[in-house]
C-alpha positions in Angstrom: -0.5 -17.8 6.6 0.4 -18.1 3.0 -1.2 -15.8 0.0 -0.9 -16.4 -3.5 -2.0 -13.7 -6.1 -3.0 -14.3 -10.0 -2.7 -10.6 -11.6 -4.3 -10.2 -15.0 -4.2 -7.8 -17.5 -2.7 -4.8 -18.3 0.9 -3.5 -16.5 -0.9 -1.1 -14.3 -3.1 -4.0 -13.0 0.2 -5.7 -12.3 1.5 -2.4 -9.9 -2.4 -2.8 -7.8 -1.3 -6.5 -7.5 2.1 -5.7 -5.8 0.7 -2.9 -3.6 -2.1 -5.4 -2.4 0.5 -8.1 -1.5 2.9 -5.6 -0.2 0.0 -4.4 2.2 -0.6 -7.9 3.2 3.1 -9.2 3.8 3.5 -6.4 6.6 0.1 -7.8 8.0 2.1 -11.2 8.6 1.5 -12.8 5.3 4.1 -14.7 3.8 3.9 -14.5 0.0 4.2 -18.2 -2.3 4.5 -18.4 -5.9 2.4 -21.7 -5.7 -1.0 -21.8 -5.4 -1.5 -24.7 -3.9 -1.9 -24.8 -0.4 -2.1 -21.2 0.1 -4.2 -20.2 2.8 -5.8 -17.2 0.5 -5.5 -16.4 -2.9 -6.5 -13.4 -4.1 -7.1 -13.1 -8.3 -7.1 -9.5 -9.4 -9.3 -9.4 -12.8 -9.5 -7.3 -16.1 -12.9 -6.4 -17.1 -11.8 -3.8 -20.4 -13.5 -6.1 -23.0 -15.3 -9.4 -23.3 -11.5 -11.6 -23.8 -10.8 -10.3 -20.5 -13.8 -10.9 -18.3 -14.0 -14.3 -20.0 -10.3 -15.0 -18.7 -11.6 -13.7 -15.4 -14.7 -15.8 -14.9 -12.8 -18.6 -16.0 -9.5 -17.9 -13.3 -12.5 -17.8 -10.4 -13.9 -21.2 -11.7 -10.5 -22.9 -11.7 -10.3 -21.5 -8.3 -13.3 -22.0 -6.9 -12.9 -25.7 -7.8 -9.6 -25.8 -5.8 -11.1 -24.7 -3.0 -14.0 -26.9 -3.0 -11.1 -29.8 -3.3 -9.5 -28.4 -0.3 -6.3 -27.0 -2.1 -6.4 -23.3 -1.1 -8.3 -22.5 1.7 -9.9 -18.5 1.4 -10.5 -17.1 -2.2 -11.0 -13.1 -2.7 -11.8 -11.6 -6.1 -10.8 -8.0 -6.6 -10.0 -5.3 -9.2 -11.8 -4.3 -12.3 -14.4 -7.2 -12.7 -16.3 -6.5 -9.4 -15.5 -2.7 -9.7 -18.3 -3.0 -13.0 -21.5 -4.0 -10.9 -19.9 -4.0 -7.1 -19.6 -7.8 -7.2 -23.3 -8.4 -7.6 -22.3 -11.3 -10.0 -20.2 -13.1 -7.6 -23.3 -13.5 -5.1 -24.1 -16.8 -6.8 -20.7 -18.0 -6.3 -20.6 -19.7 -2.9 -16.6 -20.4 -2.9 -15.3 -16.6 -3.1 -15.1 -15.5 0.2 -14.1 -11.5 -0.2 -14.6 -9.3 -3.0 -12.8 -5.8 -3.7 -13.0 -3.0 -6.4 -10.5 -0.7 -7.3 -8.6 2.8 -6.6 -7.4 1.8 -2.8 -4.8 -1.2 -3.9 -3.3 -0.4 -0.3 -6.3 -0.5 1.6 -7.8 -3.7 -0.3 -4.8 -5.9 1.1 -5.7 -4.3 4.5 -9.3 -5.6 4.0 -8.2 -9.1 2.9 -5.9 -9.0 6.4 -8.8 -8.4 8.1 -11.5 -10.3 6.6 -8.6 -13.0 7.0 -7.7 -13.1 10.6 -11.3 -12.5 11.7 -12.4 -16.1 9.5 -15.1 -13.7 8.1 -17.1 -16.2 5.7 -17.8 -13.3 3.6 -16.8 -9.8 3.2 -16.8 -7.2 0.4 -15.1 -4.0 0.4 -16.0 -0.9 -1.8 -14.8 2.7 -1.8 -15.8 5.5 -3.7 -13.6 6.1 -6.8 -11.2 9.0 -5.6 -10.7 12.1 -7.7 -6.9 12.9 -6.6 -3.9 10.5 -6.3 -4.4 8.3 -3.4 -2.0 5.5 -3.7 0.8 4.4 -1.0 2.6 1.6 0.3 4.9 -0.8 -0.4 5.0 -2.8 -3.6 6.1 -6.9 -3.4 7.4 -7.5 -6.8 5.6 -10.7 -8.3 8.4 -11.8 -10.4 12.2 -11.3 -10.2 13.2 -9.4 -13.7 15.4 -6.4 -14.7 12.6 -4.3 -15.5 9.8 -2.6 -13.5 6.3 -1.0 -14.1 6.1 2.7 -12.7 2.6 3.8 -12.4 2.4 7.6 -13.1 -1.5 7.9 -12.9 -4.7 6.2 -12.3 -8.0 6.5 -13.9 -8.9 8.0 -17.1 -10.8 10.8 -18.3 -10.9 10.8 -22.4 -14.5 8.8 -22.8 -13.8 7.3 -25.9 -17.0 6.4 -26.9 -16.0 2.2 -26.9 -14.6 2.1 -23.5 -15.8 1.7 -19.8 -12.6 2.6 -17.9 -13.3 5.9 -16.6 -16.4 4.3 -14.9 -14.4 1.3 -13.7 -11.2 3.1 -12.5 -12.4 6.8 -12.3 -11.0 10.2 -13.5 -7.4 10.9 -14.6 -5.6 11.7 -11.4 -1.4 11.9 -11.4 0.9 10.9 -9.2 2.9 13.5 -7.7 6.0 13.6 -9.6 8.5 13.5 -6.6 6.5 10.5 -5.2 7.3 8.9 -9.0 10.7 10.2 -8.4 11.4 8.5 -5.4 9.8 5.5 -6.3 12.3 5.4 -9.5 15.3 5.7 -7.4 14.0 2.8 -5.2 13.9 0.8 -8.2 16.9 2.0 -9.6 18.5 1.1 -6.0 17.5 -2.6 -6.3 18.8 -3.6 -9.7 16.3 -2.4 -11.9 17.6 -1.7 -15.6 14.1 0.0 -17.4 11.9 2.2 -15.9 8.5 1.5 -17.8 6.1 4.4 -17.2 2.3 3.5 -17.6 -0.9 4.8 -17.0 -4.5 4.8 -18.9 -2.9 7.8 -21.1 0.8 8.8 -19.8 0.5 12.4 -22.0 -2.5 13.4 -19.6 0.1 13.6 -16.9 -0.6 16.8 -15.0 2.8 17.5 -13.7 4.5 17.4 -17.3 5.3 14.1 -19.1 8.5 15.9 -20.4 9.7 17.5 -17.4 9.1 14.0 -16.0 11.7 12.1 -18.7 14.2 15.2 -18.1 14.4 14.6 -14.0 14.0 10.8 -14.5 17.1 11.0 -17.5 19.2 13.0 -14.7 19.5 10.1 -12.4 22.4 8.2 -11.5 22.7 4.8 -13.2 23.0 2.5 -16.3 19.3 2.0 -17.1 16.7 2.8 -19.5 13.1 4.7 -19.7 10.5 3.6 -21.5 6.9 4.7 -22.0 3.7 3.4 -22.7 0.4 4.7 -24.3 1.0 7.5 -25.4 -2.5 9.5 -26.8 -1.9 11.1 -30.4 -3.6 14.1 -29.7 -1.3 15.1 -26.6 2.0 13.6 -28.5 3.5 17.2 -28.8 6.9 18.5 -30.5 8.5 18.8 -26.7 7.5 15.6 -25.5 8.7 13.8 -28.8 11.9 15.9 -28.0 12.3 15.0 -24.7 12.0 11.3 -25.8 14.6 11.6 -28.6 17.1 14.0 -26.8 18.0 11.6 -23.9 20.4 8.5 -23.9 18.1 6.6 -21.4 14.8 7.0 -22.9 14.2 4.6 -25.5 13.2 5.9 -28.9 9.8 4.2 -28.9 6.3 5.7 -29.4 3.6 3.5 -28.3 1.3 5.7 -29.6 -2.7 3.7 -29.9 -4.7 5.1 -32.8 -7.4 2.7 -32.7 -8.4 4.1 -36.5 -7.4 6.5 -39.5 -10.9 6.7 -41.0 -12.5 10.0 -39.8 -15.8 8.9 -39.7 -14.8 6.2 -37.1 -12.9 8.5 -35.3 -15.4 10.5 -34.7 -17.9 7.7 -33.8 -14.8 6.4 -31.6 -14.9 9.9 -30.0 -11.1 10.2 -30.6 -10.0 13.9 -31.0 -8.1 13.8 -34.2 -8.0 13.0 -38.1 -6.3 10.9 -39.9 -4.4 13.4 -41.6 -3.2 14.3 -38.4 -1.9 11.3 -37.3 0.0 10.8 -40.6 1.6 14.0 -40.3 3.1 12.7 -36.3 4.2 9.8 -37.5 5.8 11.1 -40.6 7.7 13.8 -38.3 9.0 11.1 -36.0 10.7 9.0 -38.6 11.6 12.4 -40.2 13.6 13.1 -36.7 15.1 9.5 -36.2 14.6 6.9 -38.6 15.4 4.1 -36.4 12.9 5.2 -33.8 10.5 2.4 -33.1 6.8 3.2 -34.1 4.2 0.9 -32.2 0.4 1.7 -32.2 -2.9 -0.4 -31.5 -5.7 -0.1 -34.0 -9.6 -1.3 -33.5 -11.4 -3.5 -36.1 -15.3 -4.1 -36.3 -16.1 -0.7 -34.7 -20.1 0.1 -35.8 -19.9 2.0 -39.2 -16.4 0.5 -40.3 -16.9 0.0 -43.8 -14.7 -1.6 -46.4 -13.6 2.0 -48.0 -12.6 2.9 -44.1 -11.1 -0.2 -43.8 -8.9 0.1 -46.6 -8.2 3.7 -45.6 -6.6 1.8 -42.8 -4.7 -0.7 -44.6 -3.1 1.7 -46.6 -2.2 4.0 -44.0 -0.4 0.9 -42.2 1.0 0.2 -45.4 2.4 3.4 -45.9 3.6 4.5 -42.3 5.5 1.0 -41.7 5.0 0.5 -37.9 7.6 -1.6 -36.3 5.1 -3.2 -34.2 0.8 -3.1 -34.2 -1.5 -4.4 -32.3 -4.9 -5.1 -33.1 -8.2 -6.0 -31.8 -11.7 -6.8 -32.4 -14.5 -4.3 -31.2 -16.5 -5.4 -28.3 -19.4 -4.0 -27.3 -19.3 -3.0 -23.6 -22.7 -2.1 -21.5 -22.6 1.1 -20.2 -20.4 2.4 -23.2 -21.9 5.1 -25.6 -21.2 3.2 -28.7 -22.8 0.0 -27.0 -26.4 0.1 -29.2 -24.7 0.8 -32.2 -24.4 -2.4 -34.5 -21.0 -3.6 -35.7 -19.7 -5.1 -38.9 -20.4 -8.8 -39.0 -17.9 -10.7 -36.8 -17.0 -12.8 -39.5 -16.2 -9.9 -41.8 -14.0 -7.9 -38.9 -12.1 -11.3 -38.4 -11.4 -11.2 -41.8 -10.2 -7.8 -41.7 -7.8 -8.4 -38.9 -6.5 -11.3 -40.6 -5.7 -9.1 -43.5 -3.9 -6.4 -41.5 -1.8 -8.6 -39.2 -0.5 -10.5 -42.5 0.4 -7.2 -43.8 2.3 -5.9 -40.5 3.9 -9.3 -40.3 5.5 -8.6 -43.9 5.9 -4.7 -42.6 7.6 -6.0 -39.3 10.5 -8.3 -41.1 11.3 -5.7 -43.4 11.6 -3.1 -40.8 13.7 -5.9 -38.7 15.9 -6.5 -41.8 17.1 -2.8 -41.6 19.2 -3.6 -38.7 21.3 -6.4 -40.1 24.6 -5.4 -39.7 23.9 -2.6 -37.2 24.7 -2.9 -33.6 22.2 -2.3 -31.3 22.2 -1.9 -27.2 20.6 -5.3 -26.0 19.4 -5.6 -22.0 20.3 -9.4 -21.3 17.2 -10.8 -19.4 18.2 -14.4 -19.6 21.0 -16.9 -21.3 21.3 -15.7 -24.8 18.4 -13.5 -24.6 17.5 -10.2 -24.5 15.5 -7.0 -25.7 16.7 -3.7 -27.2 15.4 -0.3 -27.5 12.8 -1.1 -29.8 11.2 -4.1 -27.6 9.1 -3.5 -24.8 8.4 -6.8 -22.1 5.9 -9.4 -23.2 4.6 -7.6 -26.3 7.5 -7.0 -28.6 10.3 -9.5 -30.1 13.4 -10.4 -28.7 17.0 -10.4 -29.7 18.6 -13.7 -29.7 22.7 -13.4 -28.9 25.3 -15.9 -29.6 26.6 -16.5 -25.9 25.2 -17.8 -22.9 27.6 -17.0 -20.4 26.5 -13.2 -19.8 25.0 -12.5 -16.6 21.5 -11.3 -16.8 20.8 -7.4 -16.1 24.0 -6.6 -17.9 23.7 -4.3 -21.0 25.5 -5.6 -24.3 26.3 -4.5 -27.8 25.0 -6.9 -30.1 25.5 -7.1 -33.8 22.6 -8.2 -35.8 23.3 -11.0 -38.1 19.9 -12.3 -39.1 16.4 -11.0 -38.6 12.9 -12.4 -38.5 9.1 -11.6 -38.9 9.9 -10.2 -34.9 12.5 -11.5 -33.4 16.6 -10.3 -34.5 19.6 -12.4 -33.8 23.0 -11.5 -33.1 27.1 -11.5 -31.9 28.0 -9.7 -29.0 30.8 -7.3 -30.0 34.0 -7.2 -27.3 
């Protein structure tokens, strides 16, 4: 029995996919990285915004066609998209055999195994979302690489007005620290060189994110630690100190702010003011001028006037983020902002183009500061690596002069050239 899995969306989803796959392998399945010829294909979907929903539905159509042509035998659609409406939209899709929600990835794997072995023509699996951590089981890595996402919590309790994640994923629940540390030790033993802590909001970790970072830093081995998704309101002095004081924790602050205009932030139900985030980023830069600042902003939220957008643009010009991502507001049914009227789409798109054009110049300017300096780089494939400033798949790369360095090795690279997003350098002895 051959199983393939396609994981869409965020790193947290990828962790779930690896748990589902691990459960299926324990049930006697054999993993196939190739879809063609698989007895079971599992599509783990994302449904955060409209573009994610469209991508999920596009994959469903593609895989349904493969099943019709006899290229795959069974198709399972799981994760956030079915969870949003308990799989109702899938009822008319004859080629989808199995449907499951979120919250219990290891149980989803067991459900799929039972349905497949029982030769069920149709089956679904939904359980009430838990209010405490329930994850268990063994992850099977989908890709061979030298970094691993380490999920420290599930769900969200922030209730931002534009977001339906709490309804899809349930309330925030932290993974016990002992379980996180045990998983980290296991990953390091298996050769992982970078642990990337993820959750919907890592600062909500109830067992203290600062303490967790200190305990992870005490582990033996040559590895990095990176934290993603820090909420501005809870990125306090203790956490900043925990990140900056450890040689093993990357000086990388991924702090999505969404906006800086006070009225827009209030409508978003983001509990801080623009002046607060300005002080926060200036504080970090004052403590470490080379700390990498990364943020995410939303354009086109209802009530975003030209004045509000200009305020955001000026803020970005002043702070000079090393990395910045942006996306357009997508009204989600069930969210508090769903019935509010956003600016015209063409206006929002133009604003995004202006903002990203500015960020491109800022990114190049920040990159040029590292010319002549030496950075520690994790080599991931011949001639290519990442520095502490580069989270995988979303940030830049460091291109090095030699291709004979074994992947998974840390090297010191003297930077000789800077581009808009990437760096080039020479390995030092």
